PAVEX-512033 format. One record per residue (C-alpha): residue in one letter; z, x, y negated. Coordinates in steps of 0.1 Angstrom, whole numbers, padded with zeros to 4 digits, always signed. Each point is the difference from the previous one (the first is absolute). Last residue first. Layout:
N
AZXY
...
end
This chain:
285
X+0013+0196+0111
X-0001+0003-0039
X-0032-0019-0005
X-0007-0004-0037
X-0019-0031-0011
X-0029-0012-0021
X-0007-0030-0021
X-0023-0011-0028
X-0030+0015+0018
X+0002-0029+0025
X-0006-0027-0026
X+0013-0034+0009
X+0018+0003+0033
X+0003-0033+0017
X+0023-0029+0006
X-0003-0036+0013
X+0027-0026-0003
X+0009-0035+0010
X+0037-0009+0002
X+0023-0019+0024
X+0037-0007+0007
X+0010-0029+0022
X+0037-0007-0002
X+0027-0011+0024
X+0022-0026+0014
X+0006-0008+0036
X+0017-0028+0019
X-0028+0000+0026
X-0010-0037-0006
X+0010+0001-0036
X-0024+0028-0009
X+0007+0005-0037
X-0023+0017-0026
X+0000+0024-0030
X-0033+0012-0014
X-0002+0035-0014
X-0030+0012-0020
X-0009+0036-0007
X-0030-0002-0023
X-0032-0016+0012
X-0035+0014-0007
X+0014+0034-0009
X-0027+0026-0003
X+0010+0037+0000
X-0011+0031-0020
X+0008+0037+0002
X-0007+0033-0017
X-0015-0006-0035
X+0027-0008-0024
X+0027+0016+0023
X-0015+0034-0004
X+0013+0015+0032
X+0017+0030+0016
X+0013-0005+0035
X+0026+0021+0018
X-0002-0002+0038
X+0025+0013+0026
X-0001-0033+0020
X-0024-0026-0013
X+0016-0020-0029
X+0018-0032+0011
X+0033+0019-0002
X-0005+0001-0038
X+0011+0024-0028
X-0013-0001-0035
X-0008+0026-0027
X-0012-0013-0034
X-0025+0025-0013
X+0001+0018-0034
X+0001+0035+0015
X+0031-0011+0020
X+0020-0032-0002
X+0030-0012+0020
X+0011-0017+0032
X-0017-0034-0005
X+0005-0023+0030
X+0000-0031-0022
X+0037-0007+0005
X+0008+0037-0003
X-0009+0001-0037
X+0001+0035-0013
X+0000+0010-0036
X-0017+0032-0009
X+0011+0034-0014
X+0021+0009+0030
X-0030-0004+0022
X-0017+0031-0014
X+0030+0021+0009
X+0000-0013+0036
X-0037+0006+0002
X+0004+0037-0011
X+0027+0005+0026
X-0021-0010+0029
X+0023-0012+0028
X-0003-0037-0011
X-0037+0003+0003
X+0002+0011+0037
X+0022-0030+0008
X-0024-0023-0019
X-0027+0012+0023
X+0019-0011+0030
X+0007-0033-0017
X-0037-0008-0002
X-0012+0005-0036
X-0020-0019-0026
X-0010+0018-0031
X-0011-0021-0030
X-0021+0001-0032
X-0024+0028+0006
X-0027-0008-0026
X-0036-0001+0012
X-0030+0018-0015
X-0014+0014+0033
X+0014+0034-0007
X+0033-0016-0006
X+0002-0015+0035
X-0006+0033+0018
X+0021+0018-0025
X+0030-0021+0010
X-0005+0011+0036
X+0000+0037-0010
X+0031-0005-0022
X+0020-0015+0028
X-0012+0025+0026
X+0010+0029-0021
X+0033-0017-0009
X+0012-0001+0036
X+0006-0025+0028
X+0010+0016+0033
X-0019+0008+0032
X-0006+0035-0012
X-0038-0001-0003
X-0001-0034-0018
X-0031-0021+0004
X-0017-0013-0032
X-0024-0028+0008
X-0032+0002-0020
X-0021+0000+0031
X-0032+0020-0003
X-0033-0016-0010
X-0010+0029-0022
X+0007-0019-0033
X+0035-0009+0013
X+0009-0027+0024
X+0020-0033+0000
X-0004-0021+0031
X+0034+0009+0014
X+0017-0012-0032
X-0016-0034+0004
X+0011-0005+0035
X+0036+0011-0005
X+0003-0022-0031
X-0016-0029+0019
X+0027+0003+0027
X+0026+0003-0027
X-0012-0032-0016
X+0003-0019+0033
X+0035+0014+0005
X+0011-0012-0034
X-0014-0035+0007
X+0020-0001+0033
X+0032+0012-0017
X-0003-0029-0025
X-0002-0023+0029
X+0030+0015+0016
X+0020-0004-0033
X-0009-0037-0002
X+0011-0005+0036
X+0033+0017-0006
X+0006-0022-0031
X-0009-0032+0018
X+0020+0010+0031
X+0031+0005-0022
X-0005-0034-0016
X-0003-0017+0034
X+0030+0019+0014
X+0024-0010-0028
X+0029+0024+0008
X+0028+0004+0024
X-0018-0017+0029
X+0016-0024+0024
X-0016-0032-0013
X-0033+0016-0009
X-0003+0018+0032
X+0009-0032+0019
X-0028-0019-0018
X-0024+0026+0012
X-0018+0025-0022
X-0037+0005-0004
X-0023+0028-0015
X-0037-0009-0002
X-0023+0029-0011
X-0032+0002-0019
X-0032+0018-0010
X-0033-0018-0009
X-0029+0023-0007
X-0016+0004-0034
X-0037+0009-0002
X-0007+0029-0024
X-0037+0010-0003
X-0015+0032-0012
X-0026+0007-0027
X-0014+0031-0017
X-0015+0003-0034
X-0027+0019-0018
X-0004+0001-0038
X-0034-0006-0014
X-0022+0027-0016
X-0031-0011-0018
X-0014+0029-0019
X-0002-0001-0039
X-0037+0001-0010
X-0010+0030-0021
X-0006-0002-0037
X+0021+0031-0007
X+0011+0017+0032
X+0026-0014+0022
X+0029+0019+0017
X+0013-0023+0027
X+0035-0014+0006
X+0006-0006+0037
X+0009-0027+0024
X+0017-0002+0034
X+0025+0027-0008
X+0027-0018+0020
X-0011-0032+0018
X+0013-0032-0017
X+0020-0021+0023
X-0007-0036+0012
X+0026-0018+0021
X-0014-0029+0021
X+0025-0028+0007
X+0010-0018+0032
X+0010-0034+0013
X-0014-0019-0029
X+0007+0000-0037
X+0022+0032-0001
X+0009+0005-0037
X+0027-0026+0000
X+0016+0014+0031
X+0008+0033-0017
X-0019+0033+0001
X+0026+0027-0003
X-0007+0037-0011
X+0026+0021+0017
X+0031+0020-0012
X+0023-0031+0001
X-0012-0006+0037
X+0006+0036+0010
X+0038+0002-0003
X+0019-0017+0027
X+0031+0023+0004
X+0014-0006+0035
X+0030-0022+0004
X+0033+0009+0015
X+0021-0029-0012
X-0010-0021-0030
X+0007-0034+0015
X+0032+0010+0017
X+0013+0018-0031
X-0005-0031-0020
X+0019-0021+0025
X+0028+0025+0000
X+0003-0002-0038
X-0001-0038+0001
X+0030-0002+0023
X-0004-0017+0034
X-0004-0037+0008
X-0027-0007-0025
X+0000-0024-0030
X-0032-0018-0011
X-0018+0018-0029
X-0029+0013+0022
X-0010+0036-0007
X-0033+0007-0017
X-0022+0021+0023
X-0015-0031+0014
X-0011-0013-0034
X-0019+0032-0007
X-0015+0000+0035
X-0014-0035-0005
X+0017-0031+0014
X-0008-0031+0018
X+0028-0023+0012
X-0009-0027+0025
end
């Protein structure tokens, strides 16, 4: 039985294939969504999770104060306050199989192709979990009057007034706006704003990471996993967290009685928003 982590899975086998290497590479990389949130999130690795779950402790904002003290007076005791939540990783997995006939008649190594596809699907699942938490956390954020801090567009299209208003929400709470994450519908609006196009010319884009430019010091990303018509503004240092008890692991097996070969792909994750006021979103619908 062959056991591989995701990093090993995404490395191509050295054995020859029955079609050109360039075509094989195109097949593996074809039409894949940009998986972007995991690198922006705080990660708790398996070594830090002693049991089946882990308690995450965060310091409450403004939980202590500096006092003015008269000469000879006792310094007041003022302990910082904390909040705690629990992350309990759940097992996720899939099991693609191929028949012996598919391997014999196929134009490529079906097992290797399934390994790569399964690895991608697992990464997509983690990205989806993090986007769910991003939606939940952003919806919890309110201003001092208890009103939602979501910026809703009046024209149904992204504009700079909404962008700067949303950035202000985070900055007033002491956060830095590090990233803007957009659904493709919002990206279309952005590409039709001349000021953004000019700003983008000064930066270096990297399509492999879903980065489409920079504006106001933020990296701008596109993802189809984002909620339709949303543009999120986050401080990546404080927005999201996930626990990984088991990294993506692929085990290869053979079922001789059914003449099948396949892989079992599993991972154990849990994800959550970290600080809701470190994120907000613009709804352009």
